[in-house]
PARO-322380 format. One record per residue (C-alpha): residue in one letter; z, y, x. Coordinates in steps of 0.2 Angstrom, whole numbers, plus 5000, padded with zeros to 4 digits. Each point is the difference from the previous one (the first is absolute). Example, Ala and Ser with C-alpha at 12.3 -4.5 7.8 and 13.67 -1.06 7.14 Angstrom:
REM PARO-322380
A503949785062 S499750175006 
This chain:
REM PARO-322380
M514242314514 E500249794999 G501950065001 R499850124985 E499249854992 G501249865004 S501250134993 I499250024982 R499749815000 S501849965003 A500550134987 T499049914987 E500849845004 M501550064999 R499750074982 R499149824997 H501749905005 S501050124990 R499149984984 W500049835003 T501849975004 W500450094985 L499049904988 S500949845008 W501650084997 M499550034982 F499349814999 G501549935006 A501050104987 A499149964984 L500049815007 L501950015003 A500350074981 T498749874994 V501049845010 A501850094992 T499350014982 V499449825001 A501549935010 T501150084984 R498849944987 F500249815007 S502050024999 E501050124988 E500350195007 R501750024997 D500249855011 F499050095011 A501150165000 R501849894998 L499549945016 L499750165009 R501650084992 S501049845004 A499449995019 Q501749975009 P500450165014 G500649855013 W498449925002 L499150154999 L501050075015 M499549875010 A498449974995 A500150215008 V500549955015 L498949865004 Q498450134996 L500750115015 A500349845010 T498049994999 Y499750185008 V501349945014 A499449835002 E498150105002 A500750135013 G500949865009 A498349915003 W499550165008 R501450035011 V500249825006 L498150045007 L500150185006 R501649945008 A498949865010 Q499150155006 D501450105007 W500050124985 H501650034990 V499850064984 P501550024986 L500049894986 R500350144989 S498750085004 L498649844999 T500849964984 G499550174995 L498249975004 S500349844993 V500150084983 A498250105003 K499149875006 L500449904981 F499650164991 L498450005010 D499749834995 Q500349994984 A499050194997 I498449935008 P499649814998 S499449965019 A501049855006 G501250085010 I498650095011 S500650164991 G501649985006 A499749935016 L499250175004 L501650114995 V501149885007 V499050045016 R500050184996 G501850014999 L500349925015 E499150125008 R500950134994 R501749925008 E499150015016 V499549805001 P498249995011 R498749974989 E499549815007 T502049974998 S500050044983 L498349874997 S500649885007 A501550014990 V499250034984 L498649885005 L501249875004 D500950054982 L498649964991 R499649825008 G501849974994 Y499850044985 F498349934994 A501049835011 A501350024987 Y498950054983 G499149835005 A501549895002 A500950074985 L498649994989 G499649825004 A501849964998 A499950084983 L498649894994 V500949865007 V501250024988 L498950054984 W498849865004 G501049874990 L499950134984 E499049914987 D499650184991 L499250095017 T498450024998 A498650025013 W499950194995 V501650015010 L499949885013 V498250045005 P500550195005 A501349985008 A499149835010 I498950135004 L501150145005 F501049885012 L498349975008 I499750205002 A501850005007 A499649885014 A498250075003 A501050165002 F501149945013 G498749925010 L498950145001 L501650125006 E500549835012 A498150005009 W499950205000 S501949995010 R499149885013 G498650135001 H498749874992 G498650044990 L500350124984 R498550125007 W499750044983 I501650115000 T498950135008 H499050024983 L501450004989 P499950174987 L501650045002 R500150145014 S502049995003 L499949805000 R498749995011 E500750135014 Q501849894998 L499349855003 A499050075016 I501549985009 A500249845009 P501449904997 S501549995011 A500749835007 T501450004988 A498750014985 R499849805008 D501949975001 W500249854989 R501950014999 L500050184993 L498749934987 A501249894995 A501350144999 A498750114989 F499749834988 G501749984999 F500550194992 E498449994991 L500449854991 A501850094997 V499250164990 F499249834988 L501449895000 L501150174995 D498850064987 A500049834991 L501850035000 T500050154993 L498949934985 W501349864999 M501550134999 M499250084985 L499949844991 L501749995002 A500250164996 V499349984980 G501049834998 T498649885007 Y500049845012 A498549935009 P500149915016 L499650125014 H498649905007 R499050014984 V500450205000 F499450015019 A498449904994 S499850124985 F500050165012 M498949975013 L498649924986 A500550214992 T499750045019 V498749935001 A499250104983 R500750155008 T499049985018 L498349964991 G500050144988 V499250185001 V501250094992 P501550065009 G501649905002 G499249874989 L500650104987 G499849894982 T499349855010 F501649945009 E501050034984 A498849884992 V500049875011 S501850015002 V500549994983 A498549854996 T500749915018 L501950014994 H499449954982 L499349825008 V501549965011 G501250044984 V500450174999 P499950074981 V498850145000 A501350154996 A501049955013 G498349985012 L499550164994 A501750105002 A500449935018 T498250045006 L500150174995 L501850015005 F499349945018 R498650115001 G501150164996 Y500949955017 S498749975010 F498550114993 W500650144990 L501650065008 P499350015017 M498550094995 L500650185001 P501049975016 G498549905008 F498850164997 V501150115007 L500249905017 A498249944999 R499650195001 R501150055013 E499349865011 S498350044998 R500450175009 G499950015018 E501750095007 S501049905010 A501549904990 R500949905016 E501849964995 G501149955015 
């Protein structure tokens, strides 16, 4: 009887989550449309359309290569962390898993937790023991939060001297910097087996079951943590470079370090928002902060939409297909 009640409760929660997800997508789409409308009002609509039509193919191709490199970098982190535990999974297989992880992280905003659980499941499909996969994912999460904090700190340093930068930009960024530092500290404490008894009270059963496994000694290896940090930082840098390439594609130059800072603040908006993938919020903050560093509104909007097309919309369908495949239980071990 208790199992039946649990199933009914689980089904109800799934329906509620599904409704919330659809509402979030609708709100994000409306917000994105509003951002595009307001931005084009501040610039000539003809200029915006002309910039999109005249985007230079060479820069667009280089941007596509950079985006592909982000998935390879993510997969490279897992490959290094697994090899340290004597498990060898082909980079190509892990790259597909990174695309699936991106889709789930975009569709279900959870600071990377939903994607991390999918990675554990995907590694199990490749016959990697759960303790091994969990240690690798834990190390990668710690590297991610450390890289996030470092990149955001660098962005705040770059933007600190801008006169037009107001508290509504700096305060959320500073808050997220502290959140990233706290998340890294909590994961570090758990990897050493200290505290975190509250984990047993987490409402997410899947996450609770995964975290119930004691981390291996590998999860406490600082050299591997440095490797994970490097790969995750590379992902942020490659994304920022992609946005910079999009600006060049529409014929606009801005200093790379300032574009990087703008990208990180837009990433803050995406992370703190409840809308899947930061739809609308990322675009709004990106256009606004690019304008603060001297990029015309029309060029900033065109570059941001091109970037989001490459990083958000184009990977959506393959990510959905791969995420469904990774969520299944059959073995996927490759030689």
